[in-house]
C-alpha positions as CSV (number, residue, x, y, z in Angstrom):
1,M,39.7,15.5,0.5
2,A,38.1,16.0,-2.9
3,K,34.6,17.6,-3.1
4,N,33.2,14.7,-5.2
5,H,33.7,12.3,-2.3
6,T,30.6,10.3,-1.2
7,T,30.2,11.9,2.2
8,H,30.2,15.4,0.7
9,K,27.3,14.6,-1.5
10,S,25.1,13.1,1.2
11,R,25.9,15.9,3.6
12,M,24.8,18.5,1.0
13,A,21.7,16.5,0.2
14,H,20.6,16.4,3.9
15,R,21.1,20.1,4.5
16,N,17.6,21.0,3.3
17,G,16.3,17.6,4.0
18,I,15.6,14.8,1.5
19,K,11.9,15.2,0.6
20,K,9.5,12.9,-1.2
21,P,8.6,14.1,-4.7
22,R,5.3,16.0,-4.7
23,S,2.4,13.9,-5.9
24,N,-0.2,15.3,-8.3
25,R,-4.0,15.1,-7.5
26,Y,-4.7,13.3,-10.7
27,E,-2.1,11.1,-12.5
28,S,-1.4,12.0,-16.1
29,M,-3.2,10.0,-18.7
30,K,-0.4,10.5,-21.2
31,G,0.5,7.2,-22.9
32,V,-2.7,5.4,-21.8
33,V,-4.4,3.2,-24.4
34,T,-7.2,5.0,-26.3
35,K,-9.6,2.1,-26.0
36,F,-9.3,2.3,-22.2
37,M,-9.8,6.1,-22.2
38,K,-13.0,5.9,-24.3
39,N,-14.4,3.3,-22.0
40,M,-13.7,5.2,-18.7
41,P,-17.0,7.2,-18.7
42,N,-19.0,4.0,-19.2
43,T,-17.3,2.2,-16.3
44,A,-17.8,5.2,-14.0
45,A,-21.6,5.3,-14.8
46,K,-21.8,1.5,-14.1
47,K,-20.1,1.9,-10.7
48,I,-22.6,4.6,-9.7
49,A,-25.5,2.5,-10.9
50,D,-24.3,-0.5,-8.9
51,A,-23.7,1.5,-5.8
52,A,-27.3,3.0,-5.8
53,P,-29.6,1.0,-3.5
54,T,-32.4,-0.8,-5.3
55,S,-35.9,-1.1,-3.9
56,P,-37.1,-4.7,-3.3
């Protein structure tokens, strides 16, 4: 049987286990719209302000 048969490939792949790709802590911002990037600090500040309890 030739080595490029389907069963050979899957057997070799499972030898060390098929693993999920490692995820990064922060996703890359490469290719993100500039307008969105510039607005990010403002939205973060707004979220913090909204979360803070206000006195009655």
